[in-house]
N, C-alpha and C positions, 0 to 999 in steps of 0.2 A: 807756461800751463803747470809746470813742476811747482815754482815758486807759489802760486796759488793754492794748489793742492795742499803744500806743507803748511802753509798759513793757515789755511782753514782746518787742516787736521790738528793743529798745536792747539787752535782756539777751542775745538770739540773735546780734546782729549784733556783739558786743562777743566773745563767745565763738567765732562761726564766721566773721566776716567779712562785708561788706556785699554783697560777691559770692556767696558760698556760699549765704546764707539765702534761700529763696524765699517769695512770699507764702503758697504751700500748707504751709509748714513752719510758718509763723507760725500760720495758721489752725488746724491740727493740734494744734498745742501749746496752744492756748487751748481746744480744743474747739466752735470755731464753724466757719462756713462761709466760703469764700474770698470769697462775695458781700458777706458782713458786712464784712469789710475794705475792701473796694472802695467800699463805701459811705460811707466814711470818708476814705479815701484812693483816689485815682482811679488812682495809678500807684504802683510800687515807688519810683519817684525822690522822689514827693511824701513818701513815707513814710521814706526816707533822709534826706531835707534834714531834716524835722521831729525825727528822731532825733539827728541831727548838732546841731541848734540846741540842743535840750534839754540834750544832754551838755555843749554849751559853757556853758549858763547854769549849769548844775549846777555845774561846776568854779569858773565866776567868782563865784557867790555864795559858795562854800567859801572862796576866796582872799580876798575882800571880809571875810568874818568874821574870817580870822587876822590880815589887816592892822589890822583894827579893834581887836583884843586889845593893841597897841601894845606890841610885843616888841622888843628892839634888833634890829639888821638881819640879823644872822646867824642868831638864832634864828627870826626872820621867814623868813628863807630856808630853812632846814631844815623849818619847820613846813608850809611851802608844799610844798616837796618831798614831805614825808611824805603830805601830802593828796593830790596828785597821785598818788603811788604806790600810795595806797589804792584809787585810781580805776582804775589802770593794770593792778591784780592780777587784774582782770576780764578784760584784753584777752589772748586767746590765739591770735588769728588777724592780728594787725596790720591792723586794721579802717582805720587814717588810712591805710596804703599803699593798699590796695583801694580808699578812696573816691578818693584822688588819682587811681587808676588807671582806675577804672571810672565815676565821676562827678566828673569835672574841674571841671564849672562849679559844683556845690555845694563843693567842697573849695576852689575859688578864691575864692568868696564868704567862708566861714568863716575861711580864712586870714586876709584882710583883718582882719576883727574882731578874731582872735586878736593879729596884729601891734598893732592900735591898744591893745588891753587889756593886753597884757604889756608893751608899751612904757611905758604909766603905770604899771604896777606895778613893773616893774624898774629904771626909771630912778629912781623915788622911793625904791626901798631903796638905790641905788648912792649918790644924794645924800646920804642920810641918813647910811649908812654913812662916807662921807668926812668928812660934819660931826661924826659923833660919834667917829672916829678908828679905826674897826674896818676901814676899806677905805684902801689907799693913795692920798694926795691927788693923784698924778700920773695916775690911771687915766682914760683915754679914756672917759667915760660912755657916748656915743652908739655907740662902737666895739666895748664890752663887751657892750651889749645887742644889737648886731646878731649877734655871735659867739654868745651866749648862744641868741637865739633860733633862728638856723640851726641850731646843734648840737642842740639839744633837739627840734627838729622833725625834723632829718635821723635822728635815733636812732629815730623812731618812723614814719619813711617810706622809708627807704634801703633798698636791698636789699644794702647792705654788713655789715648787722647780720641774721644769720639768726635767726629766732624759735627754731628749734631748737638753736642754740648759744648764743645770748644772750636771755634774758628781759628784757622790756622794764622792771621794776622794777629789775634788775640793773644795765642800762645808764643808767637815770635816777640811781640810787644813786651810782654811780661818778661819773658826770657832776657830780651835785652837789658832791661834794668837789673835783673836778678844777677847777670852777667858781671855787668859794671860796676854794680855796689858791692861785689865781691873781692874786686882788685883795686879798686880807688884808693889814694893817698887820702890824707886829711884837703890837700889841695885840691885833689880830683873831686872829692866829696862836696865842697864847697862849691865847685863848678856844676856840679851835677844840678844841686839843692838851687842854686841861682838861675838855672835853664829852667827848673820846674816853675819857679816864683813866676819868671817871665811868662811862660806859657797858661800860667793860672791866673795872670792879672788882666 
C-alpha cells in the first residue's frame, strides 16, 4: 500500500503541485481513508520528501543508463535532455518552484544531492567532449557546469518563466540547444547541424 500511495502522490504532485495537493486528495483518488495514508506517512512533509527523493532516484538511474550506452558527448547530452523532457512533460504546475517555496528544507537537501550528481555527469561529458574534439578546448569546464546548473534549475524554479507562457519542455529544449552551441568546436557544430538536417528531412 505504501508504494501505491507514493506512486499516486507523485502523479498528483507533478500534475497539480506540492502545495495544491492535500492528503484528502490523495486518499480520495486511491479510494482509501486518510488514516491509511497517515499509517505510512505521519505528515504530508514526510510524503513530499519521499516523493522528491523517489523522483530524483528515477531521473538519476535513467541518466546513468544513458551514460553507460557510451554515445559521443553531443549525443549523450541530447539523449539526457530528451529523457529529462520525457519526465518533465508530466509537470504542469511547476512542482519544483512549490517545493522551494513551501518545503525549503527538503528542497535544500535535494539541491545538494543534485549538484553533486550533476557535477559528476556534466563535467565528465565536458572533459570527454574536449578530448574528442566536439567541444572547444578553451572552455572553462567548472564555469560551464555552474552556468549549466544554475540555468537549468532556474528554468524550473524561477518566476521569470510563467508556466502559462512557456512550458517546461519548451524551455529545456531551447536551453539544450543554447548550451551546446555555446561550447562546441567546428567539428561539434558540423555534427549538430547534420543532426538537425536529418531531423528536418
